[in-house]
PyMOL Python script that loads the backbone (N, CA, C, O; Angstrom):
from pymol import cmd

cmd.read_pdbstr("""\
ATOM      1  N   MET A   1     -26.320-154.352 133.854  1.00  0.00           N
ATOM      2  CA  MET A   1     -27.004-152.768 134.607  1.00  0.00           C
ATOM      3  C   MET A   1     -28.595-152.717 134.308  1.00  0.00           C
ATOM      4  O   MET A   1     -29.273-151.788 134.746  1.00  0.00           O
ATOM      5  N   ILE A   2     -29.062-153.591 133.665  1.00  0.00           N
ATOM      6  CA  ILE A   2     -30.644-154.487 134.171  1.00  0.00           C
ATOM      7  C   ILE A   2     -30.361-155.480 135.045  1.00  0.00           C
ATOM      8  O   ILE A   2     -31.430-156.048 135.268  1.00  0.00           O
ATOM      9  N   ASP A   3     -29.558-155.948 135.608  1.00  0.00           N
ATOM     10  CA  ASP A   3     -29.882-156.769 136.835  1.00  0.00           C
ATOM     11  C   ASP A   3     -30.068-155.822 137.744  1.00  0.00           C
ATOM     12  O   ASP A   3     -30.817-156.126 138.672  1.00  0.00           O
ATOM     13  N   ARG A   4     -29.492-154.517 137.744  1.00  0.00           N
ATOM     14  CA  ARG A   4     -29.083-153.360 139.113  1.00  0.00           C
ATOM     15  C   ARG A   4     -30.709-152.977 139.300  1.00  0.00           C
ATOM     16  O   ARG A   4     -31.431-153.011 140.296  1.00  0.00           O
ATOM     17  N   ILE A   5     -31.012-152.530 137.659  1.00  0.00           N
ATOM     18  CA  ILE A   5     -32.557-151.893 138.041  1.00  0.00           C
ATOM     19  C   ILE A   5     -33.572-153.011 137.801  1.00  0.00           C
ATOM     20  O   ILE A   5     -34.777-152.779 137.890  1.00  0.00           O
ATOM     21  N   THR A   6     -33.192-153.979 137.559  1.00  0.00           N
ATOM     22  CA  THR A   6     -34.465-154.924 138.473  1.00  0.00           C
ATOM     23  C   THR A   6     -34.504-155.418 139.606  1.00  0.00           C
ATOM     24  O   THR A   6     -35.529-155.754 140.201  1.00  0.00           O
ATOM     25  N   GLY A   7     -32.863-155.541 140.177  1.00  0.00           N
ATOM     26  CA  GLY A   7     -32.661-155.833 141.786  1.00  0.00           C
ATOM     27  C   GLY A   7     -33.921-154.824 141.726  1.00  0.00           C
ATOM     28  O   GLY A   7     -35.130-155.041 141.654  1.00  0.00           O
ATOM     29  N   ARG A   8     -33.037-153.443 141.795  1.00  0.00           N
ATOM     30  CA  ARG A   8     -33.959-152.078 142.583  1.00  0.00           C
ATOM     31  C   ARG A   8     -35.350-152.067 142.293  1.00  0.00           C
ATOM     32  O   ARG A   8     -36.157-151.450 142.989  1.00  0.00           O
ATOM     33  N   SER A   9     -35.701-152.824 141.148  1.00  0.00           N
ATOM     34  CA  SER A   9     -37.292-152.732 141.169  1.00  0.00           C
ATOM     35  C   SER A   9     -37.838-153.494 142.947  1.00  0.00           C
ATOM     36  O   SER A   9     -38.387-153.034 143.948  1.00  0.00           O
ATOM     37  N   ARG A  10     -37.214-155.053 142.465  1.00  0.00           N
ATOM     38  CA  ARG A  10     -37.856-155.597 143.470  1.00  0.00           C
ATOM     39  C   ARG A  10     -37.369-154.854 145.244  1.00  0.00           C
ATOM     40  O   ARG A  10     -37.739-154.947 146.414  1.00  0.00           O
ATOM     41  N   GLN A  11     -36.794-154.455 144.788  1.00  0.00           N
ATOM     42  CA  GLN A  11     -36.424-153.123 146.232  1.00  0.00           C
ATOM     43  C   GLN A  11     -38.215-152.444 146.574  1.00  0.00           C
ATOM     44  O   GLN A  11     -38.660-152.348 147.717  1.00  0.00           O
ATOM     45  N   LEU A  12     -38.685-152.208 145.821  1.00  0.00           N
ATOM     46  CA  LEU A  12     -39.249-151.132 145.637  1.00  0.00           C
ATOM     47  C   LEU A  12     -40.784-152.143 146.074  1.00  0.00           C
ATOM     48  O   LEU A  12     -41.633-151.409 146.580  1.00  0.00           O
ATOM     49  N   ALA A  13     -41.145-153.319 145.985  1.00  0.00           N
ATOM     50  CA  ALA A  13     -41.844-153.622 146.156  1.00  0.00           C
ATOM     51  C   ALA A  13     -41.691-154.135 147.873  1.00  0.00           C
ATOM     52  O   ALA A  13     -42.755-154.602 148.280  1.00  0.00           O
ATOM     53  N   SER A  14     -40.667-154.128 148.831  1.00  0.00           N
ATOM     54  CA  SER A  14     -40.934-154.199 149.984  1.00  0.00           C
ATOM     55  C   SER A  14     -40.798-152.730 150.486  1.00  0.00           C
ATOM     56  O   SER A  14     -41.452-152.419 151.481  1.00  0.00           O
ATOM     57  N   PHE A  15     -40.145-151.963 149.989  1.00  0.00           N
ATOM     58  CA  PHE A  15     -40.098-150.301 150.296  1.00  0.00           C
ATOM     59  C   PHE A  15     -40.398-149.041 149.383  1.00  0.00           C
ATOM     60  O   PHE A  15     -39.634-148.204 148.903  1.00  0.00           O
ATOM     61  N   PRO A  16     -41.822-149.200 149.306  1.00  0.00           N
ATOM     62  CA  PRO A  16     -42.220-148.186 147.781  1.00  0.00           C
ATOM     63  C   PRO A  16     -42.024-146.720 148.064  1.00  0.00           C
ATOM     64  O   PRO A  16     -42.098-145.867 147.180  1.00  0.00           O
ATOM     65  N   GLU A  17     -41.733-146.417 149.521  1.00  0.00           N
ATOM     66  CA  GLU A  17     -41.458-144.760 149.695  1.00  0.00           C
ATOM     67  C   GLU A  17     -40.260-144.750 149.887  1.00  0.00           C
ATOM     68  O   GLU A  17     -40.014-143.828 150.664  1.00  0.00           O
ATOM     69  N   SER A  18     -38.873-145.568 149.443  1.00  0.00           N
ATOM     70  CA  SER A  18     -38.031-145.193 149.379  1.00  0.00           C
ATOM     71  C   SER A  18     -37.630-144.721 148.513  1.00  0.00           C
ATOM     72  O   SER A  18     -36.439-144.439 148.647  1.00  0.00           O
ATOM     73  N   GLY A  19     -38.515-144.177 146.596  1.00  0.00           N
ATOM     74  CA  GLY A  19     -37.915-142.962 146.446  1.00  0.00           C
ATOM     75  C   GLY A  19     -38.385-141.625 146.452  1.00  0.00           C
ATOM     76  O   GLY A  19     -39.168-141.365 147.366  1.00  0.00           O
ATOM     77  N   GLU A  20     -38.070-140.594 145.561  1.00  0.00           N
ATOM     78  CA  GLU A  20     -38.164-139.763 145.821  1.00  0.00           C
ATOM     79  C   GLU A  20     -38.882-139.272 144.592  1.00  0.00           C
ATOM     80  O   GLU A  20     -38.682-139.456 143.391  1.00  0.00           O
ATOM     81  N   VAL A  21     -40.327-138.178 145.678  1.00  0.00           N
ATOM     82  CA  VAL A  21     -40.728-137.876 144.205  1.00  0.00           C
ATOM     83  C   VAL A  21     -40.763-137.398 142.742  1.00  0.00           C
ATOM     84  O   VAL A  21     -39.902-136.626 142.319  1.00  0.00           O
ATOM     85  N   VAL A  22     -41.344-137.668 142.296  1.00  0.00           N
ATOM     86  CA  VAL A  22     -40.448-136.625 140.421  1.00  0.00           C
ATOM     87  C   VAL A  22     -41.268-135.726 140.654  1.00  0.00           C
ATOM     88  O   VAL A  22     -42.498-135.736 140.647  1.00  0.00           O
ATOM     89  N   ALA A  23     -39.921-134.280 141.037  1.00  0.00           N
ATOM     90  CA  ALA A  23     -40.278-132.976 140.795  1.00  0.00           C
ATOM     91  C   ALA A  23     -41.818-132.838 139.401  1.00  0.00           C
ATOM     92  O   ALA A  23     -42.890-132.258 139.569  1.00  0.00           O
ATOM     93  N   GLU A  24     -41.328-133.624 138.102  1.00  0.00           N
ATOM     94  CA  GLU A  24     -41.753-132.997 137.297  1.00  0.00           C
ATOM     95  C   GLU A  24     -43.183-132.597 137.179  1.00  0.00           C
ATOM     96  O   GLU A  24     -43.606-131.607 136.582  1.00  0.00           O
ATOM     97  N   TYR A  25     -44.250-133.986 138.181  1.00  0.00           N
ATOM     98  CA  TYR A  25     -45.215-134.242 137.858  1.00  0.00           C
ATOM     99  C   TYR A  25     -45.489-133.858 139.143  1.00  0.00           C
ATOM    100  O   TYR A  25     -44.558-133.647 139.920  1.00  0.00           O
ATOM    101  N   ALA A  26     -47.229-133.672 139.658  1.00  0.00           N
ATOM    102  CA  ALA A  26     -47.744-132.870 140.287  1.00  0.00           C
ATOM    103  C   ALA A  26     -48.451-133.931 140.960  1.00  0.00           C
ATOM    104  O   ALA A  26     -49.547-133.642 141.440  1.00  0.00           O
ATOM    105  N   ASP A  27     -47.812-135.667 141.135  1.00  0.00           N
ATOM    106  CA  ASP A  27     -48.497-136.167 141.791  1.00  0.00           C
ATOM    107  C   ASP A  27     -47.567-137.228 143.099  1.00  0.00           C
ATOM    108  O   ASP A  27     -46.440-137.722 143.062  1.00  0.00           O
ATOM    109  N   ALA A  28     -48.331-137.248 143.853  1.00  0.00           N
ATOM    110  CA  ALA A  28     -47.358-137.644 145.462  1.00  0.00           C
ATOM    111  C   ALA A  28     -47.202-139.495 145.311  1.00  0.00           C
ATOM    112  O   ALA A  28     -46.525-140.319 145.925  1.00  0.00           O
ATOM    113  N   SER A  29     -48.182-139.597 144.197  1.00  0.00           N
ATOM    114  CA  SER A  29     -47.438-141.288 144.365  1.00  0.00           C
ATOM    115  C   SER A  29     -46.870-141.641 142.841  1.00  0.00           C
ATOM    116  O   SER A  29     -47.325-142.497 142.083  1.00  0.00           O
ATOM    117  N   ILE A  30     -46.274-141.164 142.714  1.00  0.00           N
ATOM    118  CA  ILE A  30     -45.724-141.002 141.216  1.00  0.00           C
ATOM    119  C   ILE A  30     -44.161-140.449 141.854  1.00  0.00           C
ATOM    120  O   ILE A  30     -43.913-139.271 142.113  1.00  0.00           O
ATOM    121  N   ARG A  31     -42.978-141.881 142.068  1.00  0.00           N
ATOM    122  CA  ARG A  31     -41.879-141.689 142.355  1.00  0.00           C
ATOM    123  C   ARG A  31     -40.546-142.209 141.279  1.00  0.00           C
ATOM    124  O   ARG A  31     -40.579-142.630 140.122  1.00  0.00           O
ATOM    125  N   GLU A  32     -39.255-141.938 142.348  1.00  0.00           N
ATOM    126  CA  GLU A  32     -38.157-142.817 141.687  1.00  0.00           C
ATOM    127  C   GLU A  32     -37.157-142.703 142.645  1.00  0.00           C
ATOM    128  O   GLU A  32     -37.034-141.823 143.498  1.00  0.00           O
ATOM    129  N   VAL A  33     -36.250-143.947 142.370  1.00  0.00           N
ATOM    130  CA  VAL A  33     -34.696-144.418 142.517  1.00  0.00           C
ATOM    131  C   VAL A  33     -34.167-143.946 141.396  1.00  0.00           C
ATOM    132  O   VAL A  33     -34.614-144.103 140.260  1.00  0.00           O
ATOM    133  N   ILE A  34     -32.961-143.213 141.803  1.00  0.00           N
ATOM    134  CA  ILE A  34     -31.493-143.827 140.568  1.00  0.00           C
ATOM    135  C   ILE A  34     -31.066-144.694 140.740  1.00  0.00           C
ATOM    136  O   ILE A  34     -31.037-145.169 141.875  1.00  0.00           O
ATOM    137  N   GLU A  35     -30.393-145.468 139.399  1.00  0.00           N
ATOM    138  CA  GLU A  35     -30.014-146.844 139.253  1.00  0.00           C
ATOM    139  C   GLU A  35     -28.691-146.492 138.137  1.00  0.00           C
ATOM    140  O   GLU A  35     -28.822-146.544 136.914  1.00  0.00           O
ATOM    141  N   GLY A  36     -27.427-146.133 138.846  1.00  0.00           N
ATOM    142  CA  GLY A  36     -26.798-145.306 137.779  1.00  0.00           C
ATOM    143  C   GLY A  36     -26.608-144.103 137.031  1.00  0.00           C
ATOM    144  O   GLY A  36     -26.255-143.049 137.562  1.00  0.00           O
ATOM    145  N   PRO A  37     -26.958-144.311 135.136  1.00  0.00           N
ATOM    146  CA  PRO A  37     -27.327-143.023 135.384  1.00  0.00           C
ATOM    147  C   PRO A  37     -29.015-143.034 134.849  1.00  0.00           C
ATOM    148  O   PRO A  37     -29.573-142.254 134.077  1.00  0.00           O
ATOM    149  N   TYR A  38     -29.548-144.195 135.561  1.00  0.00           N
ATOM    150  CA  TYR A  38     -31.163-144.311 134.905  1.00  0.00           C
ATOM    151  C   TYR A  38     -31.946-143.320 135.973  1.00  0.00           C
ATOM    152  O   TYR A  38     -31.601-142.910 137.081  1.00  0.00           O
ATOM    153  N   ARG A  39     -33.212-143.087 135.142  1.00  0.00           N
ATOM    154  CA  ARG A  39     -34.014-142.986 136.725  1.00  0.00           C
ATOM    155  C   ARG A  39     -35.218-144.214 136.230  1.00  0.00           C
ATOM    156  O   ARG A  39     -35.612-144.644 135.146  1.00  0.00           O
ATOM    157  N   VAL A  40     -35.514-144.469 137.595  1.00  0.00           N
ATOM    158  CA  VAL A  40     -36.488-145.596 137.481  1.00  0.00           C
ATOM    159  C   VAL A  40     -37.770-145.009 138.106  1.00  0.00           C
ATOM    160  O   VAL A  40     -37.814-144.786 139.316  1.00  0.00           O
ATOM    161  N   ILE A  41     -39.149-144.676 137.029  1.00  0.00           N
ATOM    162  CA  ILE A  41     -40.314-144.140 137.694  1.00  0.00           C
ATOM    163  C   ILE A  41     -41.053-144.898 137.592  1.00  0.00           C
ATOM    164  O   ILE A  41     -41.414-145.606 136.652  1.00  0.00           O
ATOM    165  N   TYR A  42     -41.495-144.744 139.134  1.00  0.00           N
ATOM    166  CA  TYR A  42     -42.269-145.823 139.151  1.00  0.00           C
ATOM    167  C   TYR A  42     -44.094-145.162 140.407  1.00  0.00           C
ATOM    168  O   TYR A  42     -43.736-144.715 141.497  1.00  0.00           O
ATOM    169  N   ARG A  43     -44.984-145.159 140.281  1.00  0.00           N
ATOM    170  CA  ARG A  43     -46.373-145.166 140.802  1.00  0.00           C
ATOM    171  C   ARG A  43     -46.680-146.312 142.035  1.00  0.00           C
ATOM    172  O   ARG A  43     -46.791-147.538 142.070  1.00  0.00           O
ATOM    173  N   ILE A  44     -46.747-145.251 142.975  1.00  0.00           N
ATOM    174  CA  ILE A  44     -47.038-146.499 144.208  1.00  0.00           C
ATOM    175  C   ILE A  44     -48.852-146.810 144.288  1.00  0.00           C
ATOM    176  O   ILE A  44     -49.446-145.884 144.841  1.00  0.00           O
ATOM    177  N   ARG A  45     -49.780-148.006 143.797  1.00  0.00           N
ATOM    178  CA  ARG A  45     -50.640-148.126 144.080  1.00  0.00           C
ATOM    179  C   ARG A  45     -51.041-149.054 145.480  1.00  0.00           C
ATOM    180  O   ARG A  45     -50.246-149.514 146.300  1.00  0.00           O
ATOM    181  N   THR A  46     -52.619-149.177 145.475  1.00  0.00           N
ATOM    182  CA  THR A  46     -52.949-149.931 146.823  1.00  0.00           C
ATOM    183  C   THR A  46     -51.728-151.141 147.289  1.00  0.00           C
ATOM    184  O   THR A  46     -51.045-151.115 148.313  1.00  0.00           O
ATOM    185  N   ASP A  47     -51.708-152.016 146.363  1.00  0.00           N
ATOM    186  CA  ASP A  47     -51.369-153.192 146.583  1.00  0.00           C
ATOM    187  C   ASP A  47     -50.211-153.030 146.015  1.00  0.00           C
ATOM    188  O   ASP A  47     -49.378-153.246 146.896  1.00  0.00           O
ATOM    189  N   VAL A  48     -49.641-152.749 144.953  1.00  0.00           N
ATOM    190  CA  VAL A  48     -49.196-153.176 143.894  1.00  0.00           C
ATOM    191  C   VAL A  48     -47.884-152.278 143.275  1.00  0.00           C
ATOM    192  O   VAL A  48     -48.383-151.774 142.269  1.00  0.00           O
ATOM    193  N   VAL A  49     -46.341-151.772 143.352  1.00  0.00           N
ATOM    194  CA  VAL A  49     -45.949-151.027 142.953  1.00  0.00           C
ATOM    195  C   VAL A  49     -45.863-151.168 141.507  1.00  0.00           C
ATOM    196  O   VAL A  49     -45.828-152.341 141.133  1.00  0.00           O
ATOM    197  N   GLU A  50     -45.812-150.119 140.430  1.00  0.00           N
ATOM    198  CA  GLU A  50     -45.940-150.179 138.692  1.00  0.00           C
ATOM    199  C   GLU A  50     -44.699-149.122 138.385  1.00  0.00           C
ATOM    200  O   GLU A  50     -44.393-147.972 138.699  1.00  0.00           O
ATOM    201  N   VAL A  51     -44.344-149.846 137.849  1.00  0.00           N
ATOM    202  CA  VAL A  51     -43.512-149.662 137.373  1.00  0.00           C
ATOM    203  C   VAL A  51     -43.682-148.764 135.961  1.00  0.00           C
ATOM    204  O   VAL A  51     -43.526-149.500 134.986  1.00  0.00           O
ATOM    205  N   LEU A  52     -43.996-147.202 135.549  1.00  0.00           N
ATOM    206  CA  LEU A  52     -43.483-146.571 134.685  1.00  0.00           C
ATOM    207  C   LEU A  52     -42.854-146.454 133.463  1.00  0.00           C
ATOM    208  O   LEU A  52     -43.460-146.519 132.394  1.00  0.00           O
ATOM    209  N   ALA A  53     -41.403-146.246 133.598  1.00  0.00           N
ATOM    210  CA  ALA A  53     -40.443-146.065 132.791  1.00  0.00           C
ATOM    211  C   ALA A  53     -39.127-146.111 133.167  1.00  0.00           C
ATOM    212  O   ALA A  53     -38.952-145.958 134.376  1.00  0.00           O
ATOM    213  N   VAL A  54     -37.742-146.344 132.218  1.00  0.00           N
ATOM    214  CA  VAL A  54     -37.189-146.411 133.173  1.00  0.00           C
ATOM    215  C   VAL A  54     -36.163-145.193 131.765  1.00  0.00           C
ATOM    216  O   VAL A  54     -35.909-145.262 130.562  1.00  0.00           O
ATOM    217  N   ILE A  55     -35.984-144.542 132.530  1.00  0.00           N
ATOM    218  CA  ILE A  55     -34.858-142.974 131.696  1.00  0.00           C
ATOM    219  C   ILE A  55     -34.356-142.647 131.811  1.00  0.00           C
ATOM    220  O   ILE A  55     -34.505-141.880 132.763  1.00  0.00           O
ATOM    221  N   HIS A  56     -32.670-142.605 130.993  1.00  0.00           N
ATOM    222  CA  HIS A  56     -31.907-141.873 130.894  1.00  0.00           C
ATOM    223  C   HIS A  56     -31.824-140.736 131.330  1.00  0.00           C
ATOM    224  O   HIS A  56     -32.494-139.796 130.903  1.00  0.00           O
ATOM    225  N   GLY A  57     -30.768-140.653 132.481  1.00  0.00           N
ATOM    226  CA  GLY A  57     -31.253-139.007 133.424  1.00  0.00           C
ATOM    227  C   GLY A  57     -30.672-137.682 132.351  1.00  0.00           C
ATOM    228  O   GLY A  57     -30.478-136.554 132.806  1.00  0.00           O
ATOM    229  N   ALA A  58     -30.524-137.903 131.416  1.00  0.00           N
ATOM    230  CA  ALA A  58     -29.659-137.041 130.777  1.00  0.00           C
ATOM    231  C   ALA A  58     -30.846-136.869 129.492  1.00  0.00           C
ATOM    232  O   ALA A  58     -30.697-136.126 128.522  1.00  0.00           O
ATOM    233  N   TRP A  59     -32.425-138.027 129.837  1.00  0.00           N
ATOM    234  CA  TRP A  59     -33.072-137.912 128.474  1.00  0.00           C
ATOM    235  C   TRP A  59     -34.654-136.933 129.306  1.00  0.00           C
ATOM    236  O   TRP A  59     -35.021-137.232 130.442  1.00  0.00           O
ATOM    237  N   PRO A  60     -35.093-136.247 128.794  1.00  0.00           N
ATOM    238  CA  PRO A  60     -36.171-135.373 129.271  1.00  0.00           C
ATOM    239  C   PRO A  60     -37.357-136.583 129.434  1.00  0.00           C
ATOM    240  O   PRO A  60     -37.294-137.612 128.760  1.00  0.00           O
ATOM    241  N   LEU A  61     -38.215-136.383 130.206  1.00  0.00           N
ATOM    242  CA  LEU A  61     -38.971-137.161 130.954  1.00  0.00           C
ATOM    243  C   LEU A  61     -40.018-136.965 130.280  1.00  0.00           C
ATOM    244  O   LEU A  61     -40.258-135.760 130.359  1.00  0.00           O
ATOM    245  N   PRO A  62     -41.113-137.693 129.388  1.00  0.00           N
ATOM    246  CA  PRO A  62     -42.410-137.676 128.576  1.00  0.00           C
ATOM    247  C   PRO A  62     -43.393-136.098 129.341  1.00  0.00           C
ATOM    248  O   PRO A  62     -43.315-136.122 130.569  1.00  0.00           O
ATOM    249  N   PRO A  63     -43.951-135.264 128.970  1.00  0.00           N
ATOM    250  CA  PRO A  63     -45.029-134.798 129.274  1.00  0.00           C
ATOM    251  C   PRO A  63     -45.835-135.798 130.378  1.00  0.00           C
ATOM    252  O   PRO A  63     -45.613-135.964 131.578  1.00  0.00           O
ATOM    253  N   GLU A  64     -46.595-136.243 129.721  1.00  0.00           N
ATOM    254  CA  GLU A  64     -47.167-137.254 130.526  1.00  0.00           C
ATOM    255  C   GLU A  64     -47.351-138.746 130.754  1.00  0.00           C
ATOM    256  O   GLU A  64     -47.303-139.528 129.805  1.00  0.00           O
ATOM    257  N   LEU A  65     -47.592-139.207 132.180  1.00  0.00           N
ATOM    258  CA  LEU A  65     -47.551-140.702 131.899  1.00  0.00           C
ATOM    259  C   LEU A  65     -48.874-141.529 131.881  1.00  0.00           C
ATOM    260  O   LEU A  65     -49.934-140.906 131.815  1.00  0.00           O
ATOM    261  N   PRO A  66     -48.880-142.804 131.931  1.00  0.00           N
ATOM    262  CA  PRO A  66     -49.952-144.086 131.727  1.00  0.00           C
ATOM    263  C   PRO A  66     -50.805-143.325 132.493  1.00  0.00           C
ATOM    264  O   PRO A  66     -50.327-142.810 133.503  1.00  0.00           O
ATOM    265  N   ALA A  67     -52.269-143.094 132.164  1.00  0.00           N
ATOM    266  CA  ALA A  67     -53.146-142.957 133.455  1.00  0.00           C
ATOM    267  C   ALA A  67     -53.347-144.394 133.808  1.00  0.00           C
ATOM    268  O   ALA A  67     -53.190-145.526 133.351  1.00  0.00           O
ATOM    269  N   ASP A  68     -54.046-143.354 135.521  1.00  0.00           N
ATOM    270  CA  ASP A  68     -54.434-144.379 136.182  1.00  0.00           C
ATOM    271  C   ASP A  68     -54.907-145.980 136.253  1.00  0.00           C
ATOM    272  O   ASP A  68     -55.204-146.488 137.334  1.00  0.00           O
TER     273      ASP A  68
END
""", "prot")
cmd.dss("prot")
cmd.show_as("cartoon", "prot")
cmd.util.cbc("prot")
cmd.orient("prot")
């Protein structure tokens, strides 16, 4: 599973807009991709994709993510 999540994170470097906008946050730059039962939450920045969290889909998301 770790290899799959790592591979998915590498994919985001080339295709940052491939994920869906996270409905729980009111920010179009915060997106997610699903890998197995996990949500990979990331932020698109001008020159980098920043992975913010990897959370099991059964767990609630934190109310706030790290600030810009």
